[in-house]
C-alpha positions in Angstrom: -0.1 0.2 -0.2 1.6 3.5 -1.0 1.2 5.2 2.5 0.6 8.6 2.4 1.3 8.5 6.5 4.2 7.7 8.6 4.8 5.6 12.2 5.5 7.3 15.2 9.7 7.5 15.7 9.0 9.9 19.2 11.7 8.6 21.3 10.2 11.1 23.8 6.7 8.9 24.3 8.3 5.9 26.0 8.7 7.8 29.5 6.5 7.4 31.9 7.4 11.2 33.1 6.4 12.7 29.9 3.2 10.5 30.2 3.2 12.8 32.8 3.3 15.9 31.6 1.8 15.5 28.4 -1.0 15.1 30.4 -0.9 18.5 31.9 -0.4 19.9 28.3 -3.0 18.8 27.0 -5.2 19.4 30.4 -4.4 23.2 30.2 -5.1 23.4 26.3 -4.5 26.8 24.3 -3.9 29.0 27.6 -0.7 26.3 28.2 1.2 25.6 31.1 4.2 26.3 32.7 6.9 24.7 33.9 6.7 25.7 37.2 3.1 24.1 37.4 4.0 21.8 35.7 6.5 20.5 37.9 3.9 20.9 40.9 1.9 19.0 39.1 3.1 16.0 38.3 5.3 16.2 41.8 8.8 16.1 39.5 11.9 18.1 39.9 12.1 21.4 37.9 14.7 20.6 36.5 13.4 16.8 35.3 10.5 19.1 34.3 12.7 21.4 32.2 14.7 18.3 30.6 11.2 16.7 29.7 10.0 19.7 28.1 12.7 20.7 26.2 12.4 17.0 24.5 8.9 17.5 23.6 10.2 21.0 22.0 12.3 19.5 19.7 10.2 16.4 18.9 7.2 18.8 18.2 4.8 17.9 21.1 5.1 20.7 22.8 5.4 24.3 21.9 5.6 27.7 23.0 2.2 29.3 23.8 3.6 33.1 25.5 4.5 34.6 29.0 3.5 35.0 32.3 3.8 38.0 34.4 5.7 36.3 37.7 5.2 37.9 41.6 8.9 37.7 41.5 11.9 37.5 38.4 11.3 37.4 34.7 7.8 36.3 33.5 7.3 32.7 33.5 7.2 31.3 29.5 4.2 29.0 28.9 3.9 25.8 26.7 1.1 23.9 24.9 1.1 21.1 23.3 0.7 20.8 19.6 -2.1 18.7 18.6 -1.2 17.9 15.1 2.2 16.4 16.4 0.3 13.1 16.0 -2.7 11.2 15.4 -4.7 8.1 16.5 -7.1 6.4 14.0 -10.1 4.0 15.6 -12.1 1.8 13.5 -15.4 0.3 14.3 -15.7 -3.1 12.9 -19.9 -3.3 13.1 -22.0 -5.8 11.2 -23.0 -4.0 8.5 -21.1 -0.5 8.5 -17.5 0.4 9.6 -16.6 3.8 11.1 -13.3 5.4 11.3 -12.2 8.2 12.8 -8.5 10.6 13.2 -7.8 11.3 16.6 -5.4 14.4 17.5 -3.5 14.0 20.4 -6.1 17.0 21.7 -8.6 14.3 21.4 -10.5 16.6 19.0 -11.9 14.3 15.8 -10.4 16.2 12.6 -12.1 12.9 10.0 -14.5 10.7 10.1 -15.2 7.9 7.1 -18.6 5.8 7.5 -18.5 2.7 4.7 -20.9 -0.3 4.1 -19.2 -3.7 5.7 -20.7 -7.4 5.5 -18.8 -8.7 8.5 -19.9 -12.0 6.9 -17.8 -11.3 3.9 -14.3 -12.8 3.0 -11.5 -11.5 5.3 -9.8 -9.9 2.7 -12.9 -7.8 2.0 -12.7 -7.1 5.3 -9.0 -6.2 5.8 -8.7 -4.2 2.6 -12.1 -2.1 3.2 -9.9 -0.9 6.9 -6.8 -0.7 4.9 -9.1 1.8 2.5 -10.2 3.7 6.2 -7.1 4.6 7.3 -5.7 5.8 4.3 -8.3 8.1 3.6 -8.5 9.0 7.3 -5.5 10.6 6.3 -6.5 12.5 3.4 -9.6 13.0 4.3 -12.0 15.0 1.5 -12.9 17.8 4.2 -12.9 19.0 7.5 -15.1 18.4 10.3 -17.8 20.4 10.9 -16.9 23.8 12.9 -13.5 22.5 12.4 -10.3 23.5 10.8 -9.3 21.9 8.0 -6.4 19.8 9.0 -3.0 20.1 7.6 -2.2 17.8 4.4 -1.9 14.4 5.4 1.2 13.7 3.6 4.0 12.9 6.1 1.4 12.8 9.1 2.6 11.0 12.1 0.3 7.9 13.1 0.8 6.9 16.7 -1.6 3.5 15.5 -5.1 1.8 14.7 -7.1 1.3 17.3 -9.9 -1.5 16.4 -12.8 -1.8 17.9 -15.3 -5.0 16.8 -17.7 -7.5 18.3 -16.9 -10.2 20.5 -15.9 -12.3 21.6 -12.6 -12.3 21.0 -9.1 -12.7 22.8 -7.7 -8.7 23.9 -4.5 -9.5 24.6 -3.6 -11.5 21.2 -5.6 -9.4 19.2 -7.4 -12.9 17.9 -10.8 -12.8 17.3 -13.1 -15.7 18.7 -16.9 -16.8 17.2 -18.1 -13.5 16.9 -21.8 -13.8 17.0 -23.3 -14.7 13.7 -20.0 -14.9 12.3 -18.4 -18.0 13.9 -15.8 -17.9 10.6 -13.9 -15.4 12.5 -12.8 -17.6 15.3 -9.2 -18.3 15.6 -8.0 -15.3 13.3 -5.6 -13.1 13.8 -6.8 -9.8 12.7 -3.8 -7.6 15.1 -1.2 -8.8 13.5 -2.8 -9.4 10.1 -3.7 -5.4 9.6 -0.8 -4.3 11.9 1.3 -5.7 9.0 -0.7 -4.6 6.2 -0.3 -1.2 7.5 2.6 -0.9 8.7 1.3 0.5 12.3 0.7 -0.8 15.3 -2.5 -1.9 16.2 -4.2 -2.4 19.4 -8.2 -5.1 18.9 -10.9 -4.9 21.8 -14.5 -5.6 21.7 -17.0 -2.7 20.8 -18.2 -2.3 24.5 -14.9 -2.1 25.9 -13.9 0.5 23.5 -17.1 2.6 24.2 -16.6 2.3 27.9 -13.2 3.2 27.8 -14.4 6.7 25.6 -16.6 7.4 28.5 -13.9 6.5 31.4 -11.4 8.7 30.3 -14.3 11.8 29.7 -15.4 10.8 33.5 -12.1 10.9 35.3 -11.0 11.4 37.9 -13.2 9.3 39.8 -15.1 7.3 37.1 -16.5 5.0 39.9 -17.8 2.3 38.4 -21.1 1.3 35.5 -21.6 -0.3 32.6 -22.0 0.7 29.1 -25.1 -1.4 27.3 -24.4 -1.4 23.9 -27.7 -2.3 21.9 -26.8 -2.1 17.9 -26.7 -4.9 15.4 -25.9 -7.0 18.7 -26.1 -6.3 22.4 -23.0 -6.4 24.8 -21.7 -4.7 27.4 -18.3 -2.7 29.1 -17.6 -2.9 32.3 -15.9 0.0 34.5 -15.0 -1.3 37.4 -13.3 1.5 39.9 -12.3 3.5 37.4 -10.4 1.3 35.0 -12.1 -0.6 32.0 -12.4 -4.4 32.9 -11.8 -7.0 30.5 -11.7 -10.0 32.9 -9.1 -12.9 33.0 -9.4 -13.9 29.5 -10.4 -10.7 28.2 -14.0 -12.0 27.5 -16.1 -9.9 30.0 -19.1 -8.1 29.2 -21.0 -10.4 26.9 -24.1 -9.0 28.5 -25.9 -10.3 25.7 -25.9 -13.4 26.3 -26.8 -14.2 29.8 -30.3 -16.6 29.8 -33.5 -14.9 31.0 -36.0 -17.3 29.2 -34.7 -20.9 29.3 -36.9 -22.2 26.5 -36.9 -18.9 24.6 -36.3 -18.2 21.0 -33.0 -19.5 19.8 -30.3 -16.9 19.5 -27.4 -16.5 16.8 -25.2 -17.6 19.6 -26.4 -21.5 19.9 -28.2 -20.3 23.2 -31.8 -20.2 24.1 -33.7 -16.4 25.3 -30.6 -15.1 25.7 -31.5 -11.1 26.6 -30.3 -10.3 23.2 -32.2 -12.7 20.9 -35.3 -11.4 23.0 -34.5 -7.5 22.9 -34.0 -7.5 18.9 -36.6 -9.5 18.4 -39.2 -7.0 20.4 -36.9 -3.7 18.1 -37.8 -5.7 15.0 -41.3 -6.1 15.6 -41.4 -2.6 16.6 -42.6 -2.8 20.4 -39.5 -0.4 21.8 -40.8 -0.5 25.0 -41.0 -4.3 25.5 -37.2 -4.3 24.6 -36.6 -1.3 26.6 -38.1 -3.7 29.6 -36.1 -7.1 28.6 -32.7 -4.9 28.3 -33.5 -3.3 32.0 -34.6 -7.3 33.5 -30.5 -7.6 32.2 -29.2 -4.1 33.5 -30.8 -5.3 36.5 -28.7 -8.5 36.5 -25.2 -6.5 36.7 -26.7 -3.8 39.1 -27.3 -7.2 41.7 -24.3 -8.2 40.9 -21.7 -5.8 40.3 -23.1 -3.3 42.8 -22.1 -0.6 40.2 -22.9 3.1 40.0 -25.0 4.0 37.2 -25.6 2.1 33.7 -25.5 3.6 30.1 -27.0 3.6 27.0 -25.8 3.4 23.3 -25.8 2.6 20.1 -27.7 3.0 17.7 -30.9 1.6 18.4 -30.8 3.5 21.7 -29.9 6.3 20.0 -33.5 6.1 17.4 -35.5 6.4 20.5 -33.2 7.3 24.1 -36.3 8.2 26.1 -37.7 4.6 25.6 -35.2 2.8 26.5 -33.9 5.3 29.5 -37.4 5.5 30.7 -38.2 1.4 30.5 -34.1 0.8 32.4 -35.3 3.1 35.0 -38.6 1.2 35.3 -37.0 -1.9 36.0 -34.1 -0.6 38.3 -36.2 1.2 40.5 -38.2 -1.5 40.8 -35.0 -3.6 41.9 -34.2 -0.7 44.5 -37.7 -0.8 45.8 -38.0 -4.4 46.5 -34.3 -4.5 48.1 -34.8 -1.4 50.3 -31.2 0.2 49.0 -31.8 3.1 48.8 -32.1 5.2 45.6 -32.3 3.5 42.4 -29.3 3.0 40.2 -29.6 6.5 37.3 -29.7 5.6 34.0 -28.8 8.0 31.1 -27.4 7.5 27.4 -24.4 8.0 26.1 -22.8 10.7 24.6 -21.2 10.1 21.0 -22.9 11.2 18.0 -22.4 7.7 17.1 -19.2 7.7 16.9 -18.5 6.2 20.4 -17.0 3.4 19.9 -14.4 4.1 16.8 -13.7 7.5 19.4 -13.0 5.1 22.1 -11.4 2.9 19.3 -8.6 5.4 18.8 -8.2 6.3 23.0 -6.5 2.3 22.7 -3.8 4.1 21.1 -4.0 7.7 23.1 -4.7 6.9 26.6 -1.2 5.2 27.6 0.5 8.3 25.8 -1.5 9.8 28.4 -0.7 7.9 31.2 -4.0 6.3 31.2 -2.9 2.8 30.7 -3.7 2.1 34.3 -7.1 2.7 33.3 -7.2 1.7 29.7 -5.0 -1.8 30.3 -5.1 -2.1 33.9 -2.9 -5.4 35.3 -0.8 -4.8 31.9 2.8 -5.2 32.4 4.7 -3.0 35.2 5.1 0.7 33.3 2.9 3.5 33.1 1.7 3.3 29.8 2.0 -0.5 28.3 -0.3 -0.6 25.6 -1.0 -4.5 26.3 -2.1 -5.7 23.3 -0.8 -3.7 20.8 1.3 -5.7 17.9 4.3 -2.9 15.7 4.3 -3.6 12.2 7.4 -5.7 12.8 5.1 -7.6 15.0 7.6 -6.9 18.4 6.4 -5.4 20.9 9.4 -3.2 22.1 9.8 -0.7 24.6 9.8 -0.9 28.2 7.2 0.8 30.1 6.2 3.8 28.8 3.4 5.2 26.6 4.5 3.6 23.8 5.9 0.6 25.6 4.6 -1.6 23.4 4.0 0.4 20.3 7.3 0.5 18.1 8.4 3.2 16.4 7.9 2.5 12.3 10.1 4.7 10.2 
């Protein structure tokens, strides 16, 4: 493939302390932040901050944003993040549609691409669609509404590609399992195959996990524990416990749609019967959204009872088409649960923000979160070192770097 981008060759991004500094620079926005404030916010010495910011400036990641008056001595130089110094691509491979986003270091979506997709097609067809989407995002046809056009694509630095796909899958190895309705994907090493094709690091996770990650990062600090329930072409959940994404020992947590609600119920595409997904989608198909919401609420009540979570967030195209019906329906079931238990107020329910791009945006955060020191949220329990991106594959198939935001993301020249 004739690429119009380059991989990251930014050594400073492999430093945990640099990640702390970058996070404060991003939080400060265009107004910027002084070195003294960086030292106070990170707990690093002023000397260490000076060395880190010098490297960040040399690599084009930070720049001066002016000067501020000082209470004594010369004015303080203020630094800011350079948002277009690097980008991440997020891809959502849904059963019938591909959504891709290009996100800069400030977290701003600068390009979006949507295209039909048949996940049941041959793997080569799906891989080619993903490859075309990445290329189109690097050279978008136009800017996002409300944003200035991005700089020309050639030479744009991509840190990696996050791919969100239906589960179940093995996040650690980037391998798909028997995707519900598409068993032919079982054992397919999507991460490694796509990384080799793109010449970029790739991280693969479930679509619901990606969306939940994006929500958790926006909610920090104090993100608490919540379940994100996604109802679209299928039904699944992403779990955030104690502020961090929870995948489970085999990265299979969150297969919410295939809990059995009716022992002798209708068959489900997973091979079981009476699954909450089958019951919910059947109600949607016959236009009974109130019943679909009640079924969804029953499954949500099981999660609340098991995990004692703080809140339930709803998303996906079916939810988006009639948010009020689903929010009220799930609320009613959870309110009934709270009354029966006498445990206090019901767990709150809300529609998750995202403009239909929550999954793709969260997939980009699989790449960006470690860059800003949030691997503890995105990849809890990963190898030591603050930013090791668990489950990332480099273009050469080897994870290099030891701890640092791109510890699992080798540079690609």
